[in-house]
C-alpha positions in Angstrom: -1.7 -5.2 9.2 1.6 -4.2 10.9 1.9 -1.0 12.9 4.4 0.3 10.4 1.6 0.6 7.8 -0.3 3.2 9.9 0.7 6.9 9.6 2.7 8.1 12.6 1.1 11.5 12.5 -2.3 13.1 11.9 -4.7 10.5 13.3 -7.7 12.9 13.1 -10.9 11.5 11.7 -11.7 12.2 8.0 -15.1 12.6 6.4 -14.0 11.1 3.1 -10.9 9.0 2.3 -9.6 8.7 -1.3 -7.3 5.9 -2.6 -5.3 6.5 -5.7 -2.3 4.7 -7.1 -0.2 7.6 -8.5 0.4 11.3 -7.4 -0.7 12.6 -10.8 -4.2 11.2 -10.5 -5.3 13.5 -7.7 -2.8 16.3 -8.0 -5.4 18.6 -9.6 -8.0 17.8 -7.0 -5.6 18.3 -4.1 -4.5 21.6 -5.6 -8.1 22.8 -4.9 -7.9 21.7 -1.2 -6.9 23.9 1.7 -4.4 23.3 4.4 -3.0 20.2 2.7 -0.4 18.3 4.9 1.8 15.5 3.6 2.9 12.7 5.9 4.0 9.1 5.6 3.0 5.8 7.1 4.8 2.6 6.4 5.5 2.6 2.6 2.6 5.0 1.8 2.3 8.7 1.3 -0.8 10.4 2.8 -2.2 13.9 2.2 -4.8 15.5 4.5 -6.7 18.7 3.7 -10.0 20.5 3.7 -12.2 20.7 0.7 -15.2 23.0 1.0 -15.2 22.5 4.7 -15.0 18.7 4.3 -12.1 16.8 5.9 -10.3 14.8 3.2 -7.6 12.1 3.6 -5.8 10.7 0.5 -3.5 7.7 0.4 -1.3 7.0 -2.6 -1.2 3.2 -2.7 1.1 2.6 -5.6 0.2 0.2 -8.4 -1.6 -3.1 -8.1 -4.2 -4.9 -6.0 -1.8 -5.9 -3.2 -0.6 -2.4 -2.4 -4.2 -1.1 -2.7 -5.4 -3.6 -0.1 -2.7 -2.5 2.4 -3.1 1.2 1.7 -6.9 1.1 2.2 -6.5 -0.6 5.5 -3.9 1.9 6.6 -6.3 4.7 5.6 -9.2 3.2 7.6 -7.0 2.6 10.7 -5.6 6.1 10.7 -8.6 8.2 9.7 -11.9 6.1 10.1 -13.5 7.9 7.1 -17.2 7.6 6.6 -16.7 7.0 2.9 -13.9 5.6 0.8 -13.6 6.5 -2.9 -11.3 4.4 -5.1 -10.3 6.9 -7.8 -7.7 7.8 -10.4 -7.2 6.9 -14.0 -8.3 3.9 -16.0 -8.3 2.3 -19.5 -11.4 2.2 -21.6 -12.8 -1.2 -22.7 -15.7 0.2 -24.7 -15.6 2.3 -27.9 -18.1 4.6 -26.3 -15.8 5.5 -23.5 -13.3 8.1 -24.6 -10.3 9.9 -23.1 -11.5 12.3 -20.4 -14.8 10.4 -19.9 -15.7 9.3 -16.4 -16.7 5.8 -15.3 -18.6 5.3 -12.0 -18.8 1.6 -11.0 -22.1 0.0 -10.0 -20.4 -3.4 -10.2 -16.8 -4.4 -9.7 -15.1 -7.6 -11.0 -11.7 -9.0 -10.6 -9.6 -11.3 -12.8 -10.9 -14.4 -10.9 -14.4 -13.6 -11.8 -15.5 -12.4 -8.4 -18.0 -9.6 -8.5 -19.3 -6.9 -6.1 -22.4 -4.8 -6.6 -22.5 -1.1 -5.5 -25.8 0.7 -5.0 -24.9 4.3 -6.2 -28.2 5.6 -7.5 -26.6 7.1 -10.5 -27.3 6.7 -14.3 -25.2 7.2 -17.3 -25.2 10.4 -19.2 -23.2 9.8 -22.4 -23.7 13.3 -23.6 -21.6 14.5 -20.7 -19.1 11.6 -21.0 -20.4 9.9 -17.8 -20.7 6.1 -17.8 -22.1 3.9 -15.1 -21.4 0.2 -15.2 -19.0 -2.6 -14.5 -15.3 -1.8 -13.7 -12.7 -4.5 -14.0 -9.7 -4.8 -11.8 -6.6 -6.8 -13.0 -3.1 -7.3 -11.7 -1.2 -6.0 -14.7 -1.2 -3.0 -17.0 -3.5 -3.6 -20.0 -1.5 -2.1 -22.9 -3.0 -3.4 -26.2 -6.3 -2.8 -27.9 -6.5 -6.6 -28.6 -6.3 -7.4 -24.9 -8.8 -4.7 -24.0 -11.3 -6.0 -26.5 -10.8 -9.5 -25.2 -11.4 -8.4 -21.6 -14.5 -6.5 -22.7 -16.0 -9.5 -24.4 -15.2 -11.7 -21.4 -16.4 -9.4 -18.6 -18.7 -6.8 -20.1 -16.7 -4.1 -18.3 -16.6 -0.5 -19.4 -13.0 0.2 -18.1 -10.1 -1.5 -16.4 -7.9 -0.5 -13.5 -5.5 -2.3 -11.0 -6.9 -1.3 -7.6 -10.6 -0.7 -7.2 -11.8 -4.3 -6.4 -9.2 -4.5 -3.6 -10.2 -1.2 -2.2 -13.9 -2.2 -2.2 -13.1 -5.5 -0.5 -11.3 -3.9 2.4 -14.0 -1.2 2.7 -16.7 -3.8 2.9 -14.9 -5.8 5.6 -14.6 -2.7 7.7 -18.2 -1.7 6.9 -17.1 1.6 5.3 -19.3 2.9 2.5 -17.6 2.8 -0.8 -17.7 4.0 -4.4 -15.3 3.9 -7.4 -14.8 6.8 -9.8 -12.3 6.6 -12.7 -11.3 9.0 -15.4 -10.2 7.5 -18.8 -6.6 8.3 -19.8 -6.3 5.7 -22.6 -9.0 4.4 -25.0 -9.4 1.9 -27.8 -7.9 4.1 -30.5 -4.4 2.7 -30.1 -2.0 0.6 -28.0 0.0 2.2 -25.2 3.7 2.3 -26.1 5.6 -0.7 -24.9 7.9 1.5 -22.8 5.1 2.3 -20.4 5.4 -1.1 -18.7 8.9 -0.3 -17.4 8.6 3.4 -16.7 6.5 3.4 -13.5 7.6 1.3 -10.4 5.2 -0.5 -8.0 5.2 2.5 -5.7 4.3 4.9 -8.5 7.7 6.4 -8.8 9.1 7.1 -12.3 12.1 5.0 -13.1 14.6 7.5 -14.5 16.9 4.7 -15.7 14.1 3.2 -17.7 13.2 6.5 -19.2 16.8 7.1 -20.4 17.0 3.6 -21.7 13.8 4.0 -23.7 15.0 7.2 -25.2 18.3 5.5 -26.3 16.5 2.5 -27.8 13.7 4.5 -29.4 14.1 8.3 -29.5 10.5 8.7 -30.7 9.3 7.3 -27.4 9.7 10.8 -25.9 6.9 12.0 -28.1 4.7 9.0 -27.1 5.4 9.6 -23.4 4.6 13.3 -23.7 1.3 12.5 -25.4 0.5 10.1 -22.6 1.3 12.7 -20.0 -1.0 15.2 -21.7 -3.9 12.7 -21.8 -3.4 11.8 -18.2 -3.4 15.5 -17.2 -6.6 16.1 -19.2 -8.2 13.1 -17.5 -7.0 14.2 -14.0 -8.5 17.7 -14.5 -11.9 16.2 -15.5 -11.7 13.9 -12.5 -11.1 16.8 -10.2 -14.1 18.6 -11.6 -16.3 15.5 -11.1 -15.0 14.8 -7.6 -16.1 18.2 -6.5 -19.8 17.1 -6.8 -19.1 13.6 -5.5 -17.3 14.8 -2.3 -20.0 17.4 -1.5 -22.9 14.9 -2.1 -21.3 12.2 -0.1 -20.7 14.6 2.8 -24.3 15.9 2.6 -25.6 12.3 2.6 -24.2 12.0 6.2 -25.4 15.4 7.4 
């Protein structure tokens, strides 16, 4: 990794490091942290803060496996966290997994069929919307219900994201303990609107030109985008609630 990928400030050790792709995913959780500082390293944005006395470092990787790999290494080099958590939003691949539900991975699989096991000592609780099982990482956004069902049949995964397998791989190479926690923002009830593929850039920034273009071509896309935003916000709030327990438990594990 090049020196430019490492943050130029705030090299203090973190208890727990979190990797997310987009700012929205951990905005609610970070809003509950104290003394949050924002700083940059290479092409990544970092946030450091205190949560219930626990030192937290968050890196926003942007979208996709390649950026997740680089961001995770930058986080480890800068903060040497005891734990790394790949977290954020995901798409459901099972009818039992609904919007706002949580998926904790005990296995990770990538598009090539490689698989990693994670010993988390946690079981599903469907009544609470908590699912423990396989999480699939791919290199593109899975938009349609048809593709989701195909991936589910092929892999047996409960949900799909674009970063967790890469984060886990780097964590294992550095001998840093790891877990993956995802909140569901889209389920099997309908396809995502086609515009979603062009609205978010690789770094996670919203492409304003694409937004305006979508509105001109299909004015009703505004309503679709607003609904997606509401679902993502709901999932992010549920994720923040769940991360409270996770962060505290992981920290206590080391105490």
